[in-house]
N, C-alpha and C positions, 0 to 999 in steps of 0.2 A: 618481293617474291614471298609467297606464303609458305607455311611449314611443309605442306604436302609436296610442293614443287621443289623445295630445297632438298627434301629427302629423296625425291625422284632423281634429281641431278647427282646427288651423292652416290646413289646406287649405280647410275650410268658411268660416273667417273671411276668408280672402283672396278666396274665391269671392264671398262676400257683399259685400265692399268693392268688388270689380270691378263687380258688379251695381248697387250704389248709384251708382257713377260713370256708369252707363248709364241711371239712373232706371228700373231694372228689378228692384227688390228687394222689391216689394210681395208679401206672402204667400210669403216665402222659407222653405222647409222643410228643415231639416237632417236628415241621414240617415247611415247607415253601419253600424257593428258593432252588432247588436241587443243591448240591455241585458238583463242576466240577474239583476237584483236583485229586490227585493220588488215584487209586483203588488198594486195596491190600487185601490179604487173611491172616487172623490171628484168632486164637482161634476158628477154625471151621466155620468161616463166612466171607463174603466179607464186607469190610468197605470202606469208602471214606473220603478223607481229603477235607477241604475247598480249593477253588481255585479261578478262575476268573469268577465265576458264576454271580456276580453282574455286571461286565463289559459286559459280554455276554448278560445279560438280558436287560440292558439299551440301548445297541446298536442293539438289534434284530429288524428286520422289523415287526415281529409278535411274540407276547408273549402269552404263554398258561398257564392258571391256572386250575389245576385239583382239583375239590372239591369232596371228598368222605365222607362217613359217619363216620367211625372210623377204628381203626387198629384191624384187626382180628388176635390177638395174645394174649398170656398170659403174655408176658413180654414187657415192653416199650422199644423202641429204637428210635433213631433220624431218622425220615423219610427223612431228608435232605441228608442222606447217601444212599438213595435208588438207586440201580442199576438194580434190577430184576434178578440178577444172582442167580442160585441155589447155596446153601452153600456147594460147593465141590471145592477143589483146582483145579481140572481139570473139566471145565464146558463147556457147549455148549449153545449158544444162542437159539438153536432149542428146548431145554428142558425148560419147565417152566409151571407154573399154568396159567389157563385162565385169571386170574386177570391181571397179568403182560403182557401177550401176547396181550390182548386187549388194555391196556394202551399204549403199544409200537405202535401198529397199528393205534390207534386213534390219538395219538400225531403226528405221522408221517403224517397222512392224513390231519389233521387240520392245521398243520404248512406248508404244501406243496401245498395244494389245492389253485387254482386260479379260476377266473371267467371262464377261458377257459377249464380247465381240473383238474381232481383229480387223484392222484396216483392209479393205478389199484390194485385190491385186491391181485393178485399174487405177486406183488412187496412188498406190505405192509405185506403180510403173510410170507415173507422171513425174518426170525429173524436175519439172518446175515447182513441184511440191517437196519431193524428197531431197533434191539438191540443196536448196537453202536450209532445210531441216538438218541435214548432215553437217552443215557449216556452223550450226548454232547449238546442237544438242549436247548433252553431257556424255561425251564419248572419250575413251582412252584406247589407243591402238598400240599394241606391243608385238614386235617380231621376236620369236623365240631365238632366232639366230640373227645377231646384229650385223654380221658381215654380209655384204651384197651377194646375191646369187643369180641364178638364171630363171628360165621359165618353169623349171621343176627342180625338185631336190629329192634324192632317194631317202627312204626311211632309215637306211643305215647311217647316212651322213647326218640327217636331222637328229637321230637318236644319239649320235656321238656328241653333237653340240648340246643337246638337252642334258646329257650327263656331265659334260665338262663345265658348263656354265649354270648348272642347276641352282646353286645357292643364290646367284644374282637374279635369275628369272623368278625364283620363288619369292624373293624379297620384293621384286617389282610388282608381281601379281598381288601379293598380300597388301602392299601399300595402298592400292586404290580402294580396296574393300567394296568392289563392284557388286551390284545386285544380280546382274546377268553377265555371264562369261560366254562369249561366242567363240567356240574352238573351231577354227576354219582349217581342218586338216583331214577330214574323212575321205579315204580312198581304199578300195578293195577291203571294205569292212574293218579298217584299222584307222584309228585316230590317235597318233602319238601325242598330240597336244592335250587332248582330253585325258589320256592316260597319265600324263605328267600332272595335270591339275588334280586328278584323283589320288595319285600317290604322294604328292608333295604339298598339297594345299587343302583340299576338301576330302579328307580321308574317309568320310562316311557317305560319299556320293553314291547315289543309287539311281538306276534307270527308272523313269516313271512309266508304269504299265500303260498300255494302249496308245502310246505316242510313237510307235514304230522306231524306238531307240533314238528319236530326235532329242528328247528332253531328259536331263538328269537333275536330281535335287539333293541338296544337303540339308537334312532335317535339323542339324544342330545350328546352322547359320541362316537357313531360309533362302539360300542362294540357288539360282538356276544356272545350269550349264547346258549349252546348245551343242549338239553333236552335228556340226555342219560340214558340208563340202567346202573345198577351196572356192573362193569367189570367182575364179577363172575356169572352174570345172565345166566341161561340156555337158550341160544339162539345161533344159529350158528355164527361162526366168520364172514363168508362172508355176510350173510344177514344183520348183524349188521353194518359191515363196509360199505358195499355198500349203505345201507339206509342213514347212517349218511353223507357220503361224497357226495352222489348224492344231498342230500338236501342242504349241505353247498355250493357246487359249484353253484347250482341254485340260492341260496340267494345272493352269490357274483356277479353272472351274472346279476341278477335283479337290484342290487345296482349300478353296473357299467352302465347298460343301462339307468337307471333312472337318474343317475348323469349326464350323457351326455345330457339327454333330459330336466331335470327339475332342475338341479343345486344341486343335492345331496340328495334329499328325497327318501327314499326307495320305490321302485316300488311295488305296491300292485296289483299283477295280480290275476286272478281268475282261471288260469289253474290248473288242478288237476293232481296229480301224485300218483295214487292209490298204486303203488308198493312200496312206501316209507312211508306209513302211519304207525305211531307208534302203536304197538300191545301190549296190556296188558299181562304181563307175571308174573310168580312167581319168586321172587329172590331166589337164592341159599341160 
């Protein structure tokens, strides 16, 4: 086990012990750097072994950290084994819930988009492409609340957990040193996950103009933060994907342009892109 994974497990162990002292450890799900070892089917479900995920992460040109609220399940399991496959021995990448389909598409787009172009929706929508990509790409997935939840969580409850376990979450986020942080929590013009990242980790985070509040940037670190809906939110696949990737490509292009002209400071344009403005929706 490499140093990064050792430190990851240490944080999770300390988090669990703290939750135990609060009598709040029931159905505690560990998460983090997604495993890249053998995928196998046993006991009616798909599982995954540890592999070369740390090496892939450390050598990747761009690394993605997915931040979600909690696990929508009644039984805890290790999120690091996540593949998105339906629990059937004979499966198809084309079949799956919106949560995993969106994560596949978003991960593919955010890791492939450049200042010049973003993968088109038809390519990203092809689960035969994005399914295998999600199983091999440099991705970490962290739930802000480690205890299992339901199909939704109130902002009040999420805020309580963010405050109670803030030090552990901050340590886990900082550990990965990801280039792109996908904050999946925007609802009713509020994203508590993004707010946490801004207050506890990237304190100089600023919204990138002309991106419809999709994209935030940290000048001191060069990190990007995506102000995203929950992957299960009731919004069309194409609308969500196109809005996010158009905004990200524009942000990368502005950064490249300004880097050429001003030596690396993010370009603050005033151009508007009304078709990518974030719209308030109700989470599923």
